[in-house]
N, C-alpha and C positions, 0 to 999 in steps of 0.2 A: 149475654152481655149486648148493650147496645152498639149501634153501628157508629164508627168513628169517623166523623166528616172534618176533614183539616183545610182552614180556609187561610189567607194572609195576616189580617189584622182582627185585633181582639174587638174592636167595636163591629166589624162585620160578622164575627162569630156571635156576639151578643144578639144581634138583629135574627140572624138565621135560627140559632137556638130557639126564638121565641116562635118561630113559624113551624118548625119541625116538631117541636114538643118531645114526649117521651119516646124512648126508644133510639134515641140519637145523642150523640156528644159532640158537641161542636168546639174545637180547639183552633189556636192561632199558631201559625208558624212564624209571625212577624216578620214576613218578607222572606228573602233567600236564607237558605239553611247552610249551603256550599257556595263556593265559588273558588277561582284561581288565587293563588298565594299573594299576599301583598307585596312580598319583598323580593320575588322569583318571577322570571317570565311565565313558567308552570305551564309551558306548550312546548311538546317535543316535534321543533319544525323538521325534523329529520326524518320522524316516522310517523308519516300522516298525521301531522298537527294534533296529535293526540294531548289532549287537557290534562292536568294534574289536578283534580279539585280537592280541596280542604274543607273541614269543617269551621265555617267563619267564627272567629273570635267572639266569645261571651255567649254561644250558642249551645254549648255541651250539655249544659243541664236541659235546657229546653229539648234536646234531641232525645234525650234519655228520658224525658218525661213521655215525648211521643210515642218512642219505641215501647214502654210500658204499657200505654194506652192500647197501643196498637195489637199488642201481643193479647191483649185481654176482649178485643172487640171481635165481634163475628164478621165484621166487614168494615174495610176502609174505603172511604171515598174520598178523593182528593180534588178540593173545588176551589184553588186558587184563581186569579182573576182570568176572564176570557180572553186572553191574548197570548203571545208568543213568550213574553216574560212568565207569565202564569202557567203555561205549559212546561217551561224548562222548570220551574219551582217544584212542579208536581211531579216530574220525572226525578229530580234528586230526591224528594221525599220517598218516593217508589223505591229508589235504589238504598236510603238509608234504612228503610221501614220493611225491607222485605217484601215489598208489594209486588204481585206479578204482573208486569207490563203488559201482558197480552190479556189480561181481566179487564172487564169494563167497569174501571173504577173513576174515571174522570168524569165530573160534572162542572156544569158552568151556568151561571146566572148573569143573564142581560139586565136583570133589574132585581134588586134584592127587596121584592114584595110578595104577597102570598102567592100569587100566580106565577109570578117568576120563579120562586124557588120551587114551586109543584112542578113547572115545566121542564125544569133543570133535572130535579131528581129523577123525572120519568124517563129521561133521556139519558142514561149512562154509556159512556163509549171508553175504547181503549186510549191512552195517552198518542197524542198524534206525534209521531217521531218526525215528521217533516218541519212542523213548528219547533220542536225542541232542537233540531239541527240547525234550523235557520236562526235561533239565538245563540248556539254555540258557534255557529261561524262568525256573527257578529261580536260576538264576545271575544273570541279568539283573534280576529282580524283587529279589533281595536287593541287588543294586549300588544298583540306584535307592533302594530304601527308606534302606539304609546311608549313601548320599553325598548324598543330598537332605536326610535328617534331621539327621545329625551335625553340621553346620555350626550348625544352630539351637541344638543342646546346647551346642556351644562357647563360643557368642555369649552364651547365656543363663545356663548353670550352671557349666561348667569345661572347659578345653581337654582334648582327649583321649579325649572321650566318644564312644559309638557306639549307634546304635539299629539294630535288626533285627527282621526280620518274625518270626521263631521266637523269637529270645534275649529280645525284649520281652515277649511273651506269656508266656513262661516266668517272668521275673521277677515277673510281675503274679499268677501262681499263688502264688509263695513269699509275696508281700505279702499277698494274700486271705487267705491261711492264717494270718500273723501277726495281721491285724486281726481273725479269727474269736477267736483267743487271748487278744488283749488286750480284747475285748468280752466274753469267757465271765465268768460270775459264778458262783464256785463255792458250791456247797451242801453243807452238812454232813449227812451220815446215818451211821447206826450198824449194825451188825451183831451178831448173837448167834451165836456159833460154838460149837457142842457137840462133845465128844470123847465118844463112846458106846461101850459094849462088850456084846455077847450075854452073858447070864448062862450062866455055864460056859466062857465063851471067854477067851483072853488077848489076842486081837487087836482093838484099838480102831479105830474108823472116824470121820471127820468128817460132820457134818449141819449144816445152815445153817437159821435161823430163818425161817418163810416166813411166818406170820400165824396166825389162828384157822381153826376149820372151815368158814368162811364164805367167807373172802377174805384177800388179802394185806394185811398191814400195813407202812407204812412207818416206820421209827423215825429220828425227825429230831433226837433230842437226847438228851443224856447222860441227864436226869432219866427219861426214858420207857424208856431202855435198862437203867439201873440196877432200876428199879421191876420190868420184865418178868423181869429175871434172877433177883431177888430170888422171885417168884412161882414161876419154872420150876426153881430150885434144888431145891424141894421136890417136885416133880411126878413122877408116876410115867411112866416111857418104855416105850412099846412099838410094834412095827412094825405100821402100818395096811396099806396097799395095796401090793404090790410087783410090778413089771412087768419081766418077763424079755425080752430081745430080741436079735437078731444085726443088725448093720450090716456094709455092706462099704464099705470105702474103696478107692477107684480111684487108681491113680498119676497123678502129674502127667504132662503131655506130655512130649516131648522139646524141647529149648530153641528159641525163636526170639530174634532179637537183643536185644528188651528184656528176656525172662526172663532170658537167660543175664547181662545185666547187673545185674538185680536180685538175682538168686540168687548172683552172685559178690559182690556188694557184701554181702550178709546173711551169707552163710557164710564168705567170705574176706577179707571187707574190703577188696575191690579197688574202686578208683575207677572209674569207667566207661572212662576212657581207658587206664589200665591192663589192663583186661579186654579191650578191644579190640586193644590192642597184642599182648597174648599170643596172643589167639585168631587174629589175622592170621598170627602166626609158625606156629602149629600148622597152620594152611591151608596157607600156604606150602611149607613141609617142615622137617623136621630130619632130621639123620643118625642113623641108627641102627644098633647093631651088625649085621653079618649081612646087612642089608637095604639101608643105603645111606640116600640121601635119600628122604624120604616125606611126603606130607601127612597129618596125624594127623586132621583133621577137614574136613568139608565145609564149603562156604563160608558164612562168619559173619555175612553181612548177608542176613537173611531174615525174613518173617512167615508162613511156611507151615508146617504141621505134618505134610506129606507126608513119607513115607519110602520108600526103594526096597524092593520085595519081596526083593531079594538080600541086603540089608542086615538086613531082619527075620528072614529066614531063618538067617543067620549068627548073629544075636543069641539066636535061639530055641535054636539049637544050643549055645551058651554056657550058657545058663539051664539046659537039661536036663541037660547034662553036670556041671554044677557043683552044682546046687541039687536036681534031679529033676524029673520029669515032672509032678508036680503043683503046680510053680512056674509053671508055664505056663497061659495062660487056656483056656478051652474053646473059644473061637473068637477068633481074631486080632482085637486091638484097633485101631480107626482114630479118629484125633482129628480133629475138625473144626476148621478154622482160623477165624479171627474174621472177621466180616463186613468187606468191603473188602481183605481181605489179597492181595498180588499174586499170590502162589504160582508165583514165578517159578523158586524153589530149592526143594529140601527143606529140612526143618527140619535143626538145627545137630546133627549125629551124629559119631561116630568114623568116619572111613572105610572102616577096616577093624576090625570090633567085635571080631575074635580078638585084637588087639593090647590086652592089658589094660594099664592103667596102672602095675602093679608090674613088667610085664615092659620097660617102658621108662624108669623112673624116673631110672635112672643117666645116662641120653643126655639128660635134659631139664633145664633150669633149674628153681629151685624154683617159679616162677610158673607156667612151661608145665605142669609136673607136676600142681601143684594145680588148674589149670583145665582139664586134660585129663580128670584124674580125676572133677571135677565132671560134665562133659559126657558121659563114658563111663557113669558111674553112672545119669545122669539116663536117658539113651537106654534101656540095658537094663532099668533098673527100669520104665520105660513098656511094655515088652514083657510084663511079668511078670504073675501073678495077683494078684487083690485081696487087702487084707488083711480077714480076718473078725475082727469083734470081738464080743464077749458083753458087753451094756450091762445095766445094772440101774439102775432107779430106785425109790427107796423114799419113802413117806410115814411120818413118825414121829409119833406122837400122845404129847403131853405134856399131859394134862389136857385143857383147852379149845384148846390150840394145836398147831401143827402144823410140824414140821421136815423138811427134805428132804435125801435124800442122793443121789447119783449117782456111777456109776463104771464101768469095764468092763475087762474081762480079753481078752487078744489069744488068740484061739481058732486062728488060722491067720496068721503074720506075712507070708507074701506077698512082694511087694515091698520092703516094710520091712526086710526082711532085709538089705537093700543099700542103700537112700536112703530119706532122708524129706524132703519138701520144707519149706524155711526158711520162717519166718514173720515179717513185720515187726513184729508184737507178740505176745509168746507167750501161748498159750492158757492159761487157768486149768486146771491139772492136775486130772485126774479121779482119784479114789482108788480103790485096789483094794478092793472091799468083800468082807466075808466073806459065806457063805451067808445069807441072810435070808428068814424066811418069815413069813407075816401071823401076828400074834398073839405073835411072840416077844419076851420082856420083855427091856428092856436097863437097863444100869447107866450112869448119868452119871458120867462120871468129871472132866470140868471143862466149865464153861460161861463162855465169855469176852464181855464186850461190846467191841467193837472201833469206834474213831472212824475215819470216812473223809470225804473230800471229793472230789466230781465233778470230774474233771479234763478240762480243754480238751481240744480235737482237737491231736495230736502235731504237732510240725514235721515238714516233709519230710526224710527222709534221702534219700540217692542213689538207693537203691532205690525208695523210694515216689515220689520225684518223676519217674524214668523211667516209673513206672507211671501217673502222673497224667498225663504228657505224652501215653502211647499212648493212655489212655482218653480224652482230650479231643482228639486228631485234631492235637496241635501237633508238627511235624515227622515225620520219618520215620526208622525204626530208625538209619540210618547218620549222623543229625544227633543224636541224643541226648547222645552223649559229647562232641563239640564244642561244642554249645550251653551245656552245664553249665559246660566248661572256660573259655568266653568270658565268661558273666556273673560267674565266679568271679575271673577275671583283670583285668575292668574294675570288680571291687569294686562291684556292684550287690547281690551276696549274699555271705555269708560263713560259715564253718562254726562252730557251736557244739556243740563235741562230735562226734557223728556226724551232727548234723543243721543244716540250712540255715536261716539267718535272712537279713531284707533289711536292708541296710545304710541309713543315713541318705541316703546319695547314692543309691541305688536307689529310695527311697521318693519323694525330691525329683524325681528323672528321671521316674521312673513317673507321678507326679501330673501334671506338664507335658505329659507325652506323651498321658495321658488327656484333658486339656484341648484339646489342638492336633490329634494324629493318635489319636483315638478307637480306629479300627479296627486299627492296629498293634498295641496291647495286650489287643485284644479276641480271648479264647479263641475264641468262636465263629466270628468272621470269619476268625481265622487257620487254623481247621479246616476252613471252607468253602473258603478258598483252596487249602488243601491238596488238597481234591477234585477241584476245577478242573485244578491241576496235575498231578494224576493221571488226569484225563481226557486231557490232551494226551498223556500217556504210553500210553493206551491207543487212541489215534488218534482218540478223539472231540471234542477241541477243537484249534482252531488256535491255535498259541501266541503268536502276533503278536496275534491277536484277542484272547485271554485277558489278555494285559498290557495292551490298550489300554482293555480294560472296567475295570481296575484303575486305570489312571493317570489317566484323565479325573477322577475325584473326587480322587484324591490330588493332583494338580495345584492343585485348587480349596483343599484343605487347606493346600498350601505357600504359595500366595498370601496367605492369611488369617493364617496364623502369622507373617508377615512384620511385620503390623501389630503383633503382641505384643511384639517385639524393643526397642521405645523403652521408657525406663526403666531401673529398676536391674535388677542381676543377680540371680537366685534363690540366697540364701546357703544353703548345704548346713548343717545344724546340726552343733555340733563336739561330739565326745565328750570330756566330762569325765572326768579321771583322780584318783585319789587322791594322785599325785605332785605334792608342792608345790614351787613355783619358790623357789630358795633366794636369789634376788634381791629379789623382790619379797612372797613369801608367797602369791601366787595358786595355785589349782589349775591344773595344766597340762593343756592338751587335745591331742587326737590330731588331726595334720594330715597331708595328704598332698603329696608332693613328687615330683620327676622321678624320685627314687632309692627310692620306698616313703614308708611312714608313720614319721613323727618326732613328738616331743613339742615344743611351743611354748607360750610363755606368752601368754594372752590378753590381756595388756595391751599387746601390739605396736600401735604403734610406741614408745611410752614404755619397755616393757621387751621386749629381742630375745633374751631366753634360749630357746635350744632345745637338745634332748637326743636321743641315741639311743633309741629305742622298744624296749625289752625286754619279754618276755612272761616274768614268773615263774612257775614251777610250786610244786606244793604241797610238794615234798620238799626237801631239803638233799643236799650233795654229801657221799659216802660216805667220799671221800678227805679232804677238808679243812673240810667242815662249811659251805661256802658256798652262795650261791644257786644253784639249778639253773635255768637258763634254756632255753626253747624256741626253737631255731634252724631255720633251713632250708640245705640243702647246696645246691650248686652246680645240680644238677638238680631241685631245687625239693623234695626230700623232708625231712622233718620228722624233727629228732633233738633231743638233749638234752644240754647240755654246762654245765659249772661256770662260773659268773660271774666266777671269778677267773682264767680264763685270761688270760695264758698260763703263770703261776704255777702252776695246777693243769690237768692234761690230761684229766680226767675227761669222756667223753662215752658216750652209750648211744642207741640207737635205740629202746629201749623207755621208756614214759612214766614217770615218778616218781608215786607214788600218795602220798595223804597219810597212809599208816600206816607205823609203824616194826616193823622185825623184833623178835620177841619174845627172840630169842637173842642178838643183837648191839646192837640198838638203832639201827641204821642204817635208810635209807629203804628202803622195798620198792618193786620197779617192776612194771609190768603186763605181763604175756605174753598178748598176744591170740591168740585161736584159736578152735576151737568151744567151748571152756570158758575163759573168761578166769582166768589164775592171776596171783598176786602171788609173786614171789619176791626174795630177797636178792642183790645182785651182789657182795657182799663177798665176797672170795676166801678160802676155806675154810668159810663159813658153810653154805649149801646149803639154807637154809631155804625152803619153798614151802607156798602154801596156794591154796584156790579163792578167786577173788574173789566178795564180796559184791556182787549186783547192786543198783544204786540207780536209782530212777526219774529220767529225764532231765525238766529244766524244759521 
């Protein structure tokens, strides 16, 4: 009988079967096969935190089938994903199938390619119980926190709420940022922006007012700005000190899980769940013409920046052939992983760098192609030569005052010929300056006073929230996406455009948690707990002792919280809308029910009027002129449809803007991408333009 190899997913099984061939049978466990029971705590907290595992509902037939094949096989190899979760799945499978835990029956694949499979199969090992216990510790700890605190929330605030070791600290991050924004006091300031031109030249360049020859001058009001502008309009302008230099810009390293999630959000608009789902597909394998099933990227749950020398060699060969030898650095570049990185796997890279995105585009879904292109370009760029920029900084004398101008030109594009890292906030563009020399006389073309106000810190976007979670040590790469998904689905936070803001429910819940269970929402405590759990994974801490150290204080908190449950429930503030109740004239409020949010009259029980909650957009239907409403598809994807449905069947995946088409007068829609565009969806019109950027609140 063949050797039975058990992996997690059917698509991965199909790819691996192709490489192993005859003598092997590859089956999929379809993820976990055992877990803690859904309706019970399932952990004996009084006897060493012993977990009670049960077969996952719906998996009985699959488990029987795996047992039958395991009994007939000469050998069983457990090949779940190469991480802590995969190690636990392998351990559960070994227990269910009667596989000896001391045997070398565990194999892992960093990449699903012929060489990656061969490498993994050549190095079987015993199941790593440190990894298993680390996963058990996390699972049990999260179960204790969730199952012990959640009933308090149901009794004190609202049914259906939940608390979590990672999710509660993440919500606290969002709330803390919102409180910073609320406390921020905006201050007025002015700038004087000059447009200058060297004598005899036609090329003007911008410069900003700095101050006088002694110090920087802050312009706080319009009166000061106007007085300075009047004086400076009649001044003579000339170049003072000029400093030319060169700077080298190094490419970003290849992706780890967190940076992939951030960059995919910035550049592609992908939510973290979408990024990880697509990356999993690319890792497990896609079918390519003339090649067959192959994994296109290495394992995508990693915090290591290490890459194999074979991959480096193949990437360098592509760079030299495509761009020339000058686009390779003089010495190979090695990136240092952040402190505390597990370094179990390589960075995320194309498993075969010679497979370019263009060559496989037709075989991939749009999401797969976009993400593979991002990963491939980032990896190749990380191997390339630096970008060399020629910089210029100039002081401009205007009587007793000084302006400053700076800019750069690219002397050698290096890696930027292929890839430039995205930013959470756009950097102020540096102008390209003409050749400037000390003493050169300048002509003032325009001098403009501009009013500004200091801005509060920005709300977290999905990219910046992942970055903050990583920097604060909240969770681990594999938990970022599910954590954000959970706190959104629980309605502790909500989207405000591309950013997140806390809901009233999130703030009320977190405030109560801070009073009763401060450690659970404390970012530093959560980070410290992560380190202790990592120590279990490294074999430095005993998992039962680690849980015991936590549970002692936690149990005291639980007992104390019981005393606060008497008295009234905490009321979640209701959000008032502009929708007027047609029965009594009050402004309706948003309430949450079992089937989602709805509008209700605040006069209940005297007035019991309710309405469906609809989200109106800025545009009007190009077919009938009705309101366009934001809706959600069955799989949760946001789309836009006419409010007069079913009389009018207009729908669009693109969001309507507040602008109208100059050709036909219909609503323009937003097409997102590297550059946002507005376009007209009216048949036969074809108008399009680049969207004007507006600053988010």
